[in-house]
N, C-alpha and C positions, 0 to 999 in steps of 0.2 A: 621393477622385477626385472627388464629384461638391462638395464643399460652393464650389475654388475657384466653384463656378457658380449654386448655387440655394441657402439657411439650408438645415441639415441636424438635424433635431435624431432622438438614437437613445433610442430607453428601453430601459433591461433591466429586467426586471419579478424580482422574487424570487430578485435575484442569493446571497443566500444558499446558493442549491443549486446554482449554477455549477461549471462543470469548471476545472482546472487551465488553461487555455489561456487561455478569457472574461477567470477574474482577473486572470494577465500581462497578456491586453491594456487592459483597465482601465487597468493596475495604470504601461502606457508610456506609453496617453492621459493620464491624470491627469500625467505627471511634466514636465519644463522641457523645453517645443521649444528642437530646433537655432535654433541664429541664421544669419536666415535676409531676405534685402531684400524677396520677400515680401510681401502683406501677410497677419493670420493671416486661416486659411479662419472661417466663420458656420457651426462646427458643437459643440455642444452633447451630453452624454450625460445621460440623469438615470436614475442607476441607485435603484432600493430596495429594502432589505434589514428584515426583520422583525426585528426587536433580539432580539426576543427567543433569537437563532440567529447572527448575524451582528456582534455587537460587537467580533472581531479581521477584520473584514472591513473596516466603519466604521472604525478603529482602526488598521491599515492607510497607509487611504484617503489619511483626513485629513491625511497627514504628508506629501500631494505639494500644491506651491503650486497644482496648475491647478483643485487639488478641495476645495468646496467640502459640507462636511455639513450638513445641514439634521435637525435630528430633533424630527421629527411627534412630541410629548407628546401624552400620555389627553387629552379635552378637557372640558375643567371647567364647571362646574356653567352654568352662559351658552349654553356652546355645546350642552351638552344638550338644553336649551331650547327653540334654534333647531331642533335637528335635528328632535326632538321637535312641534313648531310644523310646519314642512316636512311630517312626515309625516300629521299630523291634518289641514293645509289648514286651520288654526284654534290659538284661540291654542291653548299645554299650560294643560293645568288645572295651576297650583301640585305641590299632592297628588303629582300622577304625575313630573312631573318629578324631583321626590322619589325617589319611587320606583324610576327609571329608573335615575338617578342612581349609586345604592347600588347596582343589582346588576351594569349593563352596566361598571362602570368605567373609563369612559371610550370606552370604545372602541365606533367607529361601528358595528360590523357587528353585537357585543349590542342596542347600543340595539335597530335594526330588530328581534330576537327577543325581545330585553321585551317593547317591541311586540304583537308575530305571539300570544309566549309570554298577555298581559293579555288579547288581545281573544277568544283561544282558553277561556280560563277566569276571560270575564264579569266580568274585573278592572277594563277598560274599556270601556265601551258609550257610546249615541250613541244619542238620545231623538229622537221624531218631528220636530224641529225639527237636528237635523244638527247638536245642540249635544254634547259628548261627557262623559263624567261619567269617575268617578273609586270604584270602591268602595277602597276600603280593609283593611273590614270581608271580603274575600275574596283582600284582598295573601298569605295566609298559600298561596292555594293558586298559589300561582309558585315555579321553582321557587328555587334557592336557591344553588346552587353552575349554571358557566355549563356543565358535563357533563353534567346533567338539566334545565337548560332545553332542549339538544340534543334532550337524552334523550326528548321529548315531542310535540315535531317528530315522532321517529322513531315515535311510538309509535302513530300510527297507518296504518304503514308495511301493506302484502298480504303474505305472505313470501316470494313472487317479489321483491318488493320489495325487501325487508329485505335479502334472498338476493342480491342483484344488489350492494346497493347497503355489504355490507360485504365484497364481491373486490374493485373499488376501491379501498375504509380498506385491507385490506393488499396488495394488487397494488401503490397507488400511478401513477401518474401516469406518459403513455403507453403503458398495455397494450393487448396489438392482441383485440379482440375473443373472438377465440375461446378465444382463455386467459380471459378473462373469464366467459368462458361456462359452462367446465371448472371454473373454480373456483368463478363460484353455484353448480352444478349443474345448470342449464337446458338447456333448447335453442333452438335458434336465435328459432322466435316466441313464446316465452315469457321469453325476455331483452330480444324487442325490445320488449312490451309494457309492461318492465320500465322501462329507460329510457328512453323515450315516456312514460309517468307518471310515473319521475326527474326528468325537465327537467322539466314540467310545476308539477311542488310545487314549479321551482326550490330542489330539493337537487342536483340532476346539471350539466353542462353541456354544451356541444362547442370542443374548443380545433383547431382547421387542423392543425397540428401535433402536439398532445399525447394527443388524439382526446379518449374519456371521461375524463370527471375532475369533479371537487367542484365547487358552483358559488364554494366559499368553504373556501380550506382551514381553518376551525375545525370547518368541519361532516365534516368523513374527519378531522380526530383529535379530532370526538366519537364517530364511527362505531364509529373503534376502539379508543376507551377501554370505548368498551358487551357489547365483545367477551366475553363469560367465556372463563377461561385455559382450559378447556379446549379451544373452538368456537377459539378464533385459530391456537391449537397445529395441532386438523386445516388450519385453511383454508391455514394454515403450507403446511403440509407436500403440499396442494394443488399450492396459486404451485408450491411446486417440482417436481413431476411435470409439467406444465401446459406450464414454463416448458424444465425440461429435452426435451420433445417440439418446440418452440417454442425449439430449439438459441439459448438469453438464455445471454445474458456469461454467466461466471463468478463478478463480483461478484452476479450475481443470486440467483443460486442457492443463492452464499455466504448471503444473508442472508434466504436463507428456510430456507435447514437449519435451521440458527444457531436462526429461532425459529423454528422445528419440534422443537428437541431432540434435532437429526440433527445434533448436534455434529463428531464422527467426518471426517460431510461438510460439514459446514460446512469443516474448515480445513484439506484440499484443496480442494477452489473457491474458500478465500482465499486461497492460496498461487498458486493458478494465477492468479486473478483480478493480485496482487501482480506473477510475474510477468512478464505482458500486459504490465505499465504499469511495470515498469522497463522491459521490450523499448523501451517509444516515450521513453524518457524523463519519465515522465510519476512523480514522486521523490513529489507527495504525496500520489499517487493508487497506487502504492504498498505507501509509508509507514502508509495509510490503513489499507490492504485485510491487510496484514502484524501491523502489530498486535490489527486483530482476530484475527487466525489465531492468536499470542502468547495474546490471553483466554480462546479456546475449549482452548486445550492447556491452559489452567490451570488450566480449570475441569472437564475430562477428568482432567489427573493425567501426559499422554506428554513425557514429562518429555525423549525421545528427540527427539521433534518439535519439545516448543516451541527444543528446544538452538538445531537446525538453525532453525528459523522467527527468532530471533536475530541470528543466522549472515543472513538475508534482512537485516534489518533493519537491520543495522550496517551493510553492503556502501551500502543503499541512502544515508544517511545520512557515508560516506565519499563517496560520490558528486557532493556537497555541499556538501566538504569539510567537514560536520559536524563535528567527532574525537572533540569529550569528548561525541554521542552516540551516535556508534556507537563508541567506546571503551567506554561506558554497555555496549551492549549486546555488542558482546564477550565484557568481560568476562564479564556472567552465563549466555554461555551458554557460557566456558570454566568455569563452576564448579557448573553442572550435569552436563557430562557426569568435570569429575573425578567427581561423583557417583557417574556410570552402568558407570564402570572403578572403584570399588572394588566394584560393586555385582556378587554371585554368580552375576547370571546376566546380566551384562556383555559387552560384545560388540565387534569390530571396527563390526558395520556400525551400529551406531552412532553411529562416527566417518566412516564415509567414504559411510553410504550403501546399501553394498555390499548382493544383494537374491542369497540366496543360495552355497552352496563354489567356491574357486578351484579350477578344473580341477586335475590333480597336473604336468602337463605341459603343455607351451602348446611348438609346432614351426612354426615362419616361414618358407612353401616358395615363393613370391612374391617377389619382385626383390631382394636382398640389401643388407643394411641401409647404408650406406659404414662406421658405425665408431658402437662400441658407448662409446663416450667425447662424454659430452653434449655437451664444452667442439668436439669436432674435425668434428659434421654438422649438418644444419640439411635434411635428407630427411624425405618422409615417413616409410619406411624405417626407417632410425635413430631418429627420431622413437617412433612406434610401441612398438619393444624394449625403450631406454631406455626411455621409461615401465613397463617392466611389471618390469626390474631397481632400478629407482631411487625414492623415495616423496619429496618435495622438505617444505621445510619448512611447502605447502598442499596438499587433493589439487581438483580442479574437479568439481565432483559435476554432475547435469543443474536444466539452466537456466539454467549459468552463475555456480551456486551453490558459495564455495567455505567449505571442511569442512576441519581442523587434519587436519595428516598427520601428517609427526615432529619439527611445535614442538607443545604444547602449549594455548603461553597467548601472546598478545603486548599489547602496551604501544602503544601511540598519542603524542606526544606533545604538544599543545596546535595545535604551527604546525603540525603532518602533516605534517614534517619528520624526525622522526626515530624509528621501529620501536624498539625488542624482542623480539625472541624470543626463549621459550625456550622450551630442547628438549625434548620426554617426557623419560624415564628412563627410558624399557624400549623406548629409543630405538638397535638395535645394528646392527653388521654383520651376513653372513652362516655369517665366525667367526667372533664371540662378542661382534666390540671392539666397543665404543658409540660413537654414531653423535653429534657431540661441532659442537662453532658452527666448528672449526675446518677440519672439513672438507665448512663450506661455506664460509670466506669464504678458502682454498683453491681453491675449482674454482669462484668468481667472480673471481680475480683473477686466475687462470693466464689464463681464459677475457679478463678482457680485458690481461693481457700482449701487447707485439706481436710478442714472439717468436711465438707458437702461433702467431698467423692462423687466430681463429675467425671462424667463420662465423655468431657468437650473440653479436659480443660488440657489435653496436652495442643489445641487445634489456639492459644491461643501464645503456648511456648514463645509465637516471635519477636514475643512483646517484652522489654527490655526487665529483667533481674521477673522475668512472668515463670521460667521451671523452677529457682532458686526457691522461689516463694511456696510455689502447689509444694512441692518438693520437702518443706521444711528447714532450707538454709539461712533463709532468714527472715524475719516476722512478722516487718513491720511491711505493712498495704502501701502506703507511701512512697519505700518503695520499686513502684511495684510500677510500670510506664505508661500506665495512661489517669492521668489528672481532671476531673471538671478546673479547669481555669480561672471562666466566669459560667451566667446561669444558659447560658446555647453556648460554647467554647468546651471541646476534648480536646484536650493535645495528647497525642499516644505517641512513645518513641519509643521504638524498635531494636531488637539483642544488635543487630544486620539489618540489611537494606534488602526488603525485600520487594521481588515484584509483582507477587502474588498478593499482596497485605486488603484492593481492593475487596478485590475477587472472594477473600472469606470475612470483607466487610459483610456480605452481603447474609451467608450462613443462622440459620438458629441461633447458635451456642452466644455471636456479638451477638445481640436485639437487646436492648432496653427489657428491665422490669418496669414500672413504676413504685419508685419506692414509700412515696405513701402508703398505696397496698399495702406492699409489702412490711412497715414498718407496725404498719395499723393490724395484721392476719398472721405474719408468720412463718410457718409451713402451709397452711391453707388458706394462701395472699389468691390462688390457683380456682379454689374449688364457683360453680356457680353462684351469681349475687355477688363476690367478695369482687373477682378477677378483673383488670382493668384492661384496655390493650388500645394497642394505636394504629392497628393493623384495620385491614381491608372490614374483617371480619372483627362478632364478639361474642363471647362464649354465650348462649343460653340457655342451655339443660345439657346434661353429663348424665349417663346413664351403665350402666352396664350393656347396655346392648347397643349402645350410639352416643354418640355429638353433637350436639345441634350446637351451630352458629346458626347468628344472623347479620345483616349486612351493617355498619358501619354506619 
């Protein structure tokens, strides 16, 4: 809105750390503009990216027609000479240029650091006439690596200064003064003295938005690299505690717990961060957090948590229709659950996420459910009881997670239009009959049959030809996109790719019905004494006042 009135220049620094929304904005602004009779607005965005961290971002933006990529290469020797001369205020001696060029690798920041170190180590000296001289015989005093070079600068810090610098290196940008003090182990006065002196030494700087930070990212990297392992782990543990007290985000807590070696806690926090991002449709952030959780689970050997996390990751991929990546995550999770089922200690809790034993009986004494038939009712009381009596292809767990239930695994086609579900070999009805793919096919097609007059039929419109069959445009149920291709194999074809299909399959409208019971008793198949179940409970009795279930 400002650009039509006056030219606008927007500078976005360090895009490699940008969040998903910022990257999406940059991508949109770099894309072709919509046709318009208005003259183009004078609007320029300059975005900087560290080449060692943001190559994928640069490559993505470079494909946009309105973007121009300017790569800033390392300085050549001629440019190094100019920088050195500018710093000295006089022509640069050839020997000094050679020395700086060899150690700074053409990076302006390192050129300045090499010059400072050369002066401190008396490799570079100025005589009484103000002429600079290079003492090459002392060149061995200069560190050979960039980390050692900054270590030389940090070596003279006091213990309080170093403690505060270490805290900033571990916590990164944007930390509150209180959290920094807690991690550094300094009271308010000592911390203030340390910050003031570190600013004077040009090690730390202040930013209106990010608070206390290093004057240069290379300093942060060097301070962190110089921490010994035990001290670094201790600082991350302190950081996790301080940030928890400050009610920081789960992602921040996860990172510090992981670095502190608290891997089990890190998994919990990475999953919480991923769930929060997924709830906001921040797919890339959710994917990153879940992948960190996967890495932690692999480190601890927690197979059950790893399988559940891989399912979360698969759902994230499915949400953006990346069916190949989704299938890869699903398949790995299915393999892990298969291992758990074969293990002597395997239990249903591994697969359903349940905790604690089920009650032996359940009595519903509120409003009467209208029907126990999944195709016949949509009121909350009916849905509650149906969810106790039946198990669908999948189950819905906490945080909207989908876990296998009657299905042991499934496959998704590359187009996302065909799902093939494989039912568990040990899935049975309460009378001992096997739960088959035909039980699901019968249930879904019966709900869609216009004669059933089902209130849940529209939920199944995601299936190929489902709407046409329900509305009577076609009459052949074989054309509806659900078919039992084998006893325990159910093929589902969709009208269009659906990111929510797996969640839909946890709804009672998609539960199976026992074919043998239905064909034997017709509409009275849900009556006590007739009904069989494949869920956690079976129907024991039903009266005008209550529905009584007992454990299956």
